C-alpha positions in Angstrom: -94.3 -16.0 114.4 -94.5 -12.4 115.3 -91.1 -10.9 115.3 -91.5 -8.4 118.1 -93.8 -10.2 120.2 -97.0 -8.2 119.6 -100.2 -10.0 119.2 -104.0 -9.3 118.9 -105.0 -5.7 119.3 -101.4 -4.6 120.3 -100.3 -5.7 116.8 -103.0 -4.0 115.1 -102.3 -0.8 116.8 -98.5 -1.0 116.2 -99.3 -1.8 112.5 -101.5 1.3 112.5 -98.7 3.4 114.1 -96.2 2.1 111.5 -98.6 3.0 108.8 -98.9 6.6 110.0 -95.1 6.8 110.3 -94.5 5.5 106.7 -97.3 7.5 105.1 -96.6 10.8 106.7 -93.3 11.7 108.3 -91.4 9.2 106.2 -93.1 10.3 102.9 -91.7 13.6 102.0 -92.9 16.1 99.3 -90.6 14.8 96.8 -92.0 11.1 97.2 -95.5 12.4 97.4 -95.1 14.2 94.0 -93.1 11.5 92.5 -95.4 8.6 93.1 -98.2 10.4 91.2 -98.9 8.2 87.9 -97.2 9.7 84.9 -94.9 11.9 86.9 -91.1 12.1 86.6 -89.5 13.7 89.5 -85.6 14.3 89.7 -85.4 12.1 86.6 -87.2 9.2 88.0 -90.4 7.8 86.7 -93.3 7.4 89.0 -93.2 3.5 89.4 -89.8 4.0 91.1 -91.2 6.4 93.7 -94.3 4.5 94.3 -92.3 1.3 94.8 -90.0 2.9 97.3 -93.0 4.2 99.3 -94.9 0.9 99.1 -91.7 -0.9 100.1 -91.2 1.1 103.1 -94.8 0.0 104.3 -93.9 -3.6 103.2 -90.8 -3.6 105.4 -92.7 -2.4 108.5 -95.4 -5.1 108.0 -92.9 -7.9 107.3 -90.8 -7.0 110.3 -93.7 -6.4 112.8 -95.7 -9.6 111.8 -92.5 -11.6 111.2 -93.8 -12.7 107.7 -92.3 -11.7 104.4 -95.4 -12.9 102.6 -97.6 -10.4 104.4 -94.9 -7.7 103.5 -95.4 -8.7 99.9 -99.2 -8.5 100.3 -98.8 -5.0 102.0 -96.6 -3.9 99.0 -99.0 -4.9 96.4 -102.1 -3.6 98.3 -100.3 -0.3 99.2 -99.2 0.2 95.5 -102.7 -0.4 94.0 -104.6 1.7 96.7 -102.2 4.6 96.0 -102.5 4.2 92.5 -106.3 4.6 92.7 -105.9 7.5 94.9 -103.5 9.1 92.2 -106.1 8.6 89.6 -108.7 10.3 91.8 -110.8 7.0 91.9 -110.8 7.3 95.7 -110.2 10.2 98.0 -107.7 10.5 100.9 -110.3 9.2 103.5 -111.0 6.1 101.5 -107.3 5.5 100.9 -106.6 5.7 104.6 -109.5 3.4 105.5 -108.5 0.7 103.0 -104.9 0.8 104.3 -106.1 0.3 107.8 -108.3 -2.4 106.7 -105.3 -4.1 105.2 -103.7 -4.0 108.6 -106.8 -5.9 110.1 -106.5 -8.4 107.3 -102.9 -9.0 108.0 -103.7 -9.4 111.7 -106.2 -12.1 110.9 -103.6 -13.8 108.7 -100.9 -13.9 111.3 
């Protein structure tokens, strides 16, 4: 069941728009710096910042898809992908392509 009634390409586009919202306006500089592996910003170690950021994405996916399991999958994938970017294993373009690819996978799983 899709919570807001989106399906097909409409759901994919809304998931992509939600991703943009969560990754850019809702991720301020403090979060961006705090989620870097090994960092400690404002007294909080990086896993807390990363979990908060990935959790924002997970909530968006869970609400839009109406599926908490897909939200959990988004949390895990977003966390891992951003860790890879933080370690310079991938660049920003690859990071974003992987995130959008996940949205396509969630669409297939709905």
